[in-house]
C-alpha positions as CSV (number, residue, x, y, z in Angstrom):
1,X,0.0,0.0,0.0
2,X,1.2,3.5,-0.9
3,X,0.8,5.4,2.3
4,X,1.0,9.3,2.3
5,X,1.5,10.7,5.8
6,X,0.1,14.1,6.7
7,X,2.6,16.4,8.3
8,X,1.7,15.8,12.0
9,X,1.5,12.0,11.5
10,X,4.9,12.0,9.8
11,X,6.4,14.1,12.6
12,X,4.9,11.8,15.3
13,X,6.4,8.8,13.5
14,X,9.9,10.1,13.3
15,X,9.9,11.5,16.8
16,X,8.4,8.3,18.3
17,X,5.6,10.4,19.8
18,X,3.0,8.8,22.0
19,X,0.4,10.7,20.0
20,X,0.9,8.2,17.1
21,X,-1.7,5.5,17.6
22,X,-0.7,1.9,17.6
23,X,-2.8,1.3,14.4
24,X,-0.9,4.0,12.6
25,X,2.5,2.7,13.7
26,X,1.6,-0.8,12.5
27,X,0.6,0.5,9.1
28,X,3.7,2.6,8.8
29,X,6.0,-0.2,9.8
30,X,4.2,-2.9,7.7
31,X,6.4,-4.4,5.0
32,X,3.4,-4.1,2.7
33,X,3.5,-0.3,3.0
34,X,5.6,2.2,1.0
35,X,5.6,5.4,3.1
36,X,5.6,8.7,1.3
37,X,6.1,12.3,2.5
38,X,4.9,15.2,0.4
39,X,7.4,18.0,-0.3
40,X,4.5,20.2,0.8
41,X,4.9,18.7,4.3
42,X,8.6,19.6,4.2
43,X,7.6,23.2,3.2
44,X,5.0,23.3,6.0
45,X,7.6,22.2,8.5
46,X,10.0,24.8,7.3
47,X,7.5,27.6,7.5
48,X,6.1,26.7,10.9
49,X,9.4,25.9,12.5
50,X,10.8,29.2,11.3
51,X,7.9,30.9,12.9
52,X,8.6,29.2,16.2
53,X,5.4,27.1,16.2
54,X,5.5,24.5,19.0
55,X,3.8,21.9,16.9
56,X,6.9,21.7,14.6
57,X,9.5,20.1,17.0
58,X,12.2,19.7,14.4
59,X,13.6,21.8,11.5
60,X,12.9,20.9,8.0
61,X,16.5,19.9,7.5
62,X,16.3,17.5,10.5
63,X,12.9,16.2,9.4
64,X,14.2,15.4,5.9
65,X,17.2,13.5,7.3
66,X,14.9,11.5,9.7
67,X,12.4,10.8,6.9
68,X,15.3,9.5,4.7
69,X,16.8,7.4,7.6
70,X,13.3,5.9,8.1
71,X,13.2,4.9,4.4
72,X,10.3,7.2,3.5
73,X,10.0,8.4,-0.1
74,X,9.4,11.9,-1.2
75,X,6.4,12.9,-3.4
76,X,6.9,16.1,-5.3
77,X,4.0,18.5,-5.9
78,X,3.1,18.3,-9.6
79,X,0.8,20.5,-11.7
80,X,-1.8,17.8,-11.7
81,X,-2.0,17.8,-7.9
82,X,-2.4,21.6,-7.8
83,X,-5.2,21.5,-10.4
84,X,-7.2,19.0,-8.3
85,X,-7.2,21.4,-5.3
86,X,-9.4,23.8,-7.3
87,X,-12.3,21.3,-7.5
88,X,-12.1,19.9,-3.9
89,X,-15.1,20.7,-1.7
90,X,-14.4,23.3,0.9
91,X,-14.5,21.1,4.0
92,X,-11.1,22.3,5.0
93,X,-9.2,25.6,4.4
94,X,-5.6,24.6,5.2
95,X,-3.7,24.8,1.9
96,X,-1.1,22.2,3.1
97,X,-3.9,19.6,3.9
98,X,-5.7,20.4,0.7
99,X,-2.6,19.6,-1.5
100,X,-2.0,16.4,0.4
101,X,-5.6,15.4,-0.2
102,X,-5.2,16.2,-3.9
103,X,-1.9,14.2,-4.1
104,X,-3.5,11.2,-2.5
105,X,-6.4,11.3,-4.9
106,X,-4.3,11.8,-8.1
107,X,-1.6,9.2,-7.4
108,X,-3.6,7.2,-5.8
109,X,-2.4,6.8,-2.3
110,X,-3.9,6.3,1.1
111,X,-3.5,9.5,3.1
112,X,-3.1,9.0,6.9
113,X,-4.3,11.9,9.0
114,X,-5.4,12.7,12.5
115,X,-7.7,15.5,11.2
116,X,-11.4,14.5,11.0
117,X,-12.1,17.3,8.5
118,X,-9.5,15.9,6.1
119,X,-11.1,12.5,6.4
120,X,-14.4,13.9,4.9
121,X,-12.9,14.1,1.5
122,X,-12.7,10.5,0.5
123,X,-13.3,7.1,2.1
124,X,-9.7,6.0,1.2
125,X,-8.3,8.5,3.7
126,X,-7.2,6.8,6.9
127,X,-8.2,8.8,10.0
128,X,-6.3,7.8,13.1
C-alpha cells in the first residue's frame, strides 16, 4: 500500500511520539506499506518551524534527514496535484492539507491523517 502521511503523523512517526496511535504505527511499519512524505509537508515544517510554532518540533532539514533514515519516499508536488485542489469541496481551508488530499487522490495513495475534517474528502483517507 502506498501510504502518504500528513505532516503531523509524519512528525509523530519520526519523533516516536506517544500521539501516534498503535494502528498508525503498525501500518507505517508494515512491510506491505511504502511510506511517502509530500514535499508540501517539508515546506509546511520549514515555514512553521521558522515561525517558532511549538507543533513543529524539528527543523525541515532534520525532518528530511529523519524521513530518509526511516526509508520514507518523497512525493513532489506536480501541476496535476495543484489543479485538483481547485475542485475539492471546501471542507477544510488549510492549503497544506488540501494539497495532500489532492496528491492522495491523483496518485492514488492512502492519506493517513489525525484530522477528521481531512477524512471527509474520501473514504480512502485513513483517520487515526
